[in-house]
C-alpha positions as CSV (number, residue, x, y, z in Angstrom):
1,M,29.3,21.3,0.3
2,D,30.8,18.7,-2.0
3,E,27.9,16.4,-2.8
4,E,28.1,13.4,-5.1
5,P,25.2,12.6,-7.4
6,K,23.0,9.9,-6.0
7,G,22.2,8.3,-9.4
8,R,22.8,8.5,-13.1
9,V,20.3,10.5,-15.1
10,E,19.3,9.0,-18.5
11,I,18.2,11.6,-21.0
12,I,16.1,10.1,-23.8
13,L,15.6,12.5,-26.7
14,P,12.2,12.7,-28.4
15,G,11.9,9.9,-31.0
16,E,14.8,8.0,-29.6
17,E,14.2,4.6,-28.0
18,T,16.5,2.4,-26.0
19,D,16.1,-1.2,-24.8
20,A,15.4,0.0,-21.2
21,S,13.3,3.1,-22.0
22,R,10.0,1.3,-21.5
23,I,11.0,-0.9,-18.5
24,W,10.8,0.2,-14.9
25,V,13.5,-1.4,-12.7
26,G,13.5,-0.7,-9.0
27,R,16.5,-1.7,-6.9
28,G,15.7,-0.5,-3.4
29,A,14.1,2.7,-2.2
30,G,14.5,6.0,-3.9
31,R,14.6,5.0,-7.6
32,I,11.8,6.2,-9.8
33,K,11.7,5.9,-13.6
34,V,9.1,7.8,-15.5
35,V,8.2,6.4,-18.9
36,K,6.0,7.8,-21.6
37,L,3.1,5.5,-22.4
38,S,1.8,4.9,-25.8
39,P,-1.9,5.7,-26.5
40,W,-2.7,1.9,-26.3
41,Q,-0.9,1.6,-23.0
42,S,-2.7,4.6,-21.6
43,L,-6.0,3.1,-22.8
44,I,-5.2,-0.2,-21.0
45,V,-4.2,1.6,-17.8
46,T,-7.4,3.7,-17.9
47,A,-9.6,0.6,-18.5
48,V,-8.0,-1.3,-15.6
49,L,-8.5,1.6,-13.3
50,L,-12.1,2.0,-14.3
51,L,-12.7,-1.7,-13.8
52,L,-11.3,-1.5,-10.3
53,L,-13.5,1.5,-9.6
54,F,-16.5,-0.4,-10.9
55,I,-15.7,-3.5,-8.8
56,G,-15.3,-1.2,-5.7
57,F,-18.6,0.6,-6.2
58,T,-20.3,-2.7,-6.9
59,L,-19.0,-4.2,-3.6
60,L,-19.9,-1.0,-1.7
61,S,-23.4,-1.1,-3.2
62,G,-23.8,-4.7,-2.3
63,A,-22.7,-4.0,1.3
64,F,-25.2,-1.1,1.4
65,L,-28.0,-3.4,0.2
66,V,-27.2,-6.0,2.9
67,L,-27.2,-3.3,5.6
68,L,-30.4,-1.9,4.3
69,F,-32.0,-5.3,4.5
70,V,-30.8,-5.8,8.1
71,A,-32.1,-2.3,9.0
72,V,-35.5,-3.1,7.5
73,V,-35.7,-6.5,9.3
74,A,-34.7,-4.9,12.6
75,G,-37.2,-2.1,12.1
76,G,-39.9,-4.7,11.4
77,F,-39.1,-6.5,14.6
78,A,-39.2,-3.3,16.6
79,Y,-42.5,-2.4,15.0
80,L,-44.0,-5.8,15.8
81,A,-42.7,-5.7,19.3
82,G,-44.3,-2.2,19.8
83,M,-47.6,-3.5,18.4
84,L,-47.6,-6.5,20.7
85,G,-46.8,-4.4,23.7
86,L,-43.4,-6.0,24.4
87,R,-41.1,-3.8,26.5
88,R,-37.5,-4.0,27.2
89,P,-36.7,-5.0,30.8
90,R,-35.0,-2.4,32.9
């Protein structure tokens, strides 16, 4: 059970900053670096996520409105066909 460490652990003490402490560098699979964001960085990340959610909900709402319009038109045609006595051939 002689295992070698897979990577070097960098311990950054509170209040201590290094040149690489705010940069994420990934060289292949399995490397994760967690950094502490400043309040402004957290605000920017939150704003971007909210913007993406807003855009997604807007697109979904637009798609729903298009489908609603298609359903109303199809229902109108079905209603008119029923009023005119048109039947589907069997």
